[in-house]
N, C-alpha and C positions, 0 to 999 in steps of 0.2 A: 731394260725396260728402256732405258734413257736413247740408248743405240738404236733399238727400233721404233722408237719415236721420230729421231731426226732422219733415219733411214728413209721411214714413210713423207715425211717433209721434203728431203732430195728425190725421191721416187716422184710425187708429184711433179717438183720440177721440172726433171729432164725427161720424164716421159709425156708429161700433158700440157703443160704448161711454162714454156721455156722462155718466161722472163721476171727480171729480178724481184719485181713486188710479190710475184709467186712464190717465187723460192724463201724470201721472208715469210709470207705468210705460211708456208709449208713446215720453216723452221717452227713459227709459234706453236702452230696447233700439234708439231709433234714433240716439242716443250712442254707446252701444257698438256697433252694427252699422260707423257709420262709423270709429270706432278698428281695429275687427279688418279689415275691408275694406280701409282703407288702406294696412295695413303689409302685407295678401295683396299690393295691387296693388305695392306699394312691393317686395317680398323674392322673391314667388313668379310673378307675374306675368311678370317681364321672361324666365324660364324657360321658360314658355311659348309666348312670343312664337316660340320657334325649331320648335312643333309643328305639327302641322295645323290648319290654321284652325278648322274643326266641332268638333274633337277639342279645344281650346285650348278653344272658346267653352262647350261643354259642361260641362267640366270645371271650369271657374272661375264657370258660375253654380251648379253643386252645392256648391261649395266655399263660394259665398256663400249658400247654404239654411242648411250646416251652422252658418257664423259668427252668420245670426243666430236662431237656435235655442240656441246658446250665451247670445246674446246676451241671449235672452227666459231662460234659465236664470239666468242671473246677476241680473238685474233684479228677477226674483221674490224669488230669496233677498234683497236688498236691501229690496223693499219688504216682505218678510216680517220684516224686524228680522233677519236673518243665521239665521232657524230653516230650518237647512242640513235636518235629517232630517225636517222638516215639508212641505218642498219636494221632498224626494224621493220620500216617499210617495202626494204627489199630483200629480207632476209628467206621467205618465201621463196621467192626466185633463183637466190642463193642454193637454198636447200635442196631445188630442184635440178641444180647446174650441173654439168659434165664432171668440172672438176671435186664439186662436192659427193656426187656419187662415184667417183672413181679412188677417190680419197678414203670418204667410207667404206666402200667395199675392199678394200687392201689393207685398211685397219682392222676390219671386223675381221678377215681371215686371218691378219695376222693375233690378232686376238686370240680368234678362238685356238690356232694353233699353240699358242703361248700358253694359254687358258688349260688346255688337253695336258701338255705336259706339266704345267705345274699342277697338275690333281693328279695325275699318274705318279709324279714325285711323292705326294702326300700320302699315296694309296702303297707305291713300293720300297719307299726310303729315298732319301737324299740323295741328290746325284745319282740313283742308281743306273735310270737311263742311259745318261751321260758315260757312265763309266763302263756300260755294258756294249753301246754303240762302237766307243774308241778299242773298247777291249784289254781295256789296262788291266783288267785281273784275268784275263785266258790263261797268261801260266804264272803260278803260284809264284809268290816271293815275300819275304819276309818282312817286315815291319815292325817299330816300337809303338804300341798303344797302351791306352790305360782304359779299362772298364768298370763299369758300376754294374752291380747286380742290384734290382730296386728291389722289393717284395712286401705285398700286403702285409700286417701284423693278422693272424686269426682271421684269415680267408672262410677256408674251411665254415667255422662258425658264424660267420658273415652272410656266405652263399646259404647255407642253410635258414638263417632269419630272412632273408631276401628272396629267395626263389633263385632260381638260375638265371629268368629274365634280367629281373629287376637287378642282379646280381653285375651281369654284362652289362646294363647298361652302365652304372656305377662306376665300374670299372673304367667304360670308354671317357665317361665324364674326369674320374681320375688321371688316366692316361694324355687324357688334350692338356690338365693342370700340367702333368709333367713335362708334356714335350715344348710347350713354352718357355720354362725353365732351358731346356734342354738345347732350345734353339739359340735364345740369349747370352748360353752359355759355350757357343761354336761348337757341340756335342752332335752325336746321331746318336737315334735309336736303332740301334742294330734292330735287336728282332723283341716279339712279346713270347713269353713261354707260361701259358697259363694266365695269373694273377701276378706275373715278373716281367718285369723291361729290364734288358740287355742294354746299355749307353755305352758310350766308345768313345774317346778323342785321342786324335792323334797327340804324340809323346810331345811332342816338337811345340805343342801349342799349350802345353798345363808347363813346362819348363818353368819354373820360376813365378807360375801363375796357378794359384790354387783355383782351379775353373769347376772341376768338378767336385769339392766342398762347397763352391759357390752355388752350383746348381743345386746340390739336396738343400741345404738352407732356403732356397729361392722355392722350391715345388712348398715345401715345408710353409713358407710365408702366403703362396697362395693357395692351396689348402685350406689355410686358414682364414685365409680374406674370403674364401665361399663356404664357411664353415653353415651360417642360416641355410643356403641352397642344398645343401647334404642332408643337412637335419631335417629340412623342409620334402627333400625328396625320395631319402632312402632311413631315415632316423637314426642316422651315424655319421662319425664323421671319418673318412679311411685313416686307417694308422699305417705305418710303413716303415722298414729299415732297410739297410744297405752296408753293402760291403763295396770295397775298392782298394784296384791293386792294378800294376802296370806290369809290362816287360815285353819279351819278343814275340810275336804270333805272324803264323803262315796266311798270307791273303789268297785268294783267290774264286774263281768261280765255282757253284759246286751244283751238282744238277743237269737234267738237261729237259724234261717236261715241264717244271718248275725251276727255273734258276735263280739262285742268289748266290750273293757275294759272302763267303762264310771265313769267320777265324777262327784258328784252329792251334790249339796250345797248351801248353799247362798254365799260362796266365790266368785262364777261362776258368780250368778249373777251380785253383787256389783261390780265385774271387768267390768263387762258389760256398766254397769252402768257407771262406771269411767272413761271407753274408749269414752265414748256417751259424754264425756264433754267438751273433747278435740276441738268439735268446737265450742263449747257455749264459752269458755274460749282463743280461739285461741292459743293453745298449742299442739306439737307433741308429748308430754310423759305425762302422769299422775300418781302419786302414793300414795297410800295409806300412811301416817307420819307413823303407826303401821310399815309396813314394810320397810319403810325407816330405823327404829332405830333396828330391825331384822338384815337389812344388814349392818349397821355400814360403812354408806355412807361415803366415803374418801375425801378430799379437789380436787380431779382432777373432781368433779361434781361442779356442783351449785345449791343449792334447794330454790325454790321459792315457800313460803307458799302460798297458793291459799284459807287460810282459810276452815271452816266447811261448808261443803255441805249436804243438806236432797236430797237423791238422788230418782232419781222417783219409785215408791211403796216402798219408805222405810221412816221409822217415826221419826230413829234416824240419827242424821247428823255425816259423816263423814269426818275430816281431811285428806285432800289432798294437793301435791305439785306438780309442776313441775319441770323438771331437765334439764339443761343442760349441756353441756363439759364448764370445765374452760377453 
């Protein structure tokens, strides 16, 4: 976004007004546009993600236009050595000038493109379009990944209580809270399967860093912070459980009519089985001991060994533990 803003300034300089003063003006406009729009993306954009796709796209684009105009106005004040009244007097003329029209048109076009890509990324998954266009996953390859299977507790009972329409609304609110924690811990939401979210991290990101555990307990914190909203809207606060494991998977494109980037391997089956043990052992999170060693879990977590378990469909036992906050 910063690069795009600065390119806009240089674009205005070279194409329309090749003078050093206008280069500085364009640079200031680009820099401020980045600052305003990045804060808009951080604070307002997440709220728009819950709205109609087209409405959110148009709203964001017009908001960008207003922020760009604000950036132009403040930049003009700076260039004019803070002669505010002089700028105010001539602002209408400046607003209708060729430079302003060209810059705003270019900025709006750029904003619409970036907004569209950003919203498609939210719809399809993080970096999905980039990976698809570059053909990174066209040829399957092996990689090391960590997976979390996150599942709502008692979802059948909750769905019967709320009805399917309200249950879906609650799921969307819950998964929105989940997405905040996933982004904050550098994870990706691989897919949703009914009331379950499959979250993944590249193994190299979690070596020595308990990011998946941080994610789980951050979700708990966010849901608890929104307790009143859940109770008011649905009469309950969602409870959830999770299984964590990591290992080698095969990664590649899958499908033709509806493409997706798929992860295949025993590690996913094992993670699903670990998550299924949560009810049996009455734990909210279970994790393989091999992953605990990789993440180098620190003193702020309490590790409680659950012993070696032979998972359903497996022959070899795996050592697992439950985790809680210290």
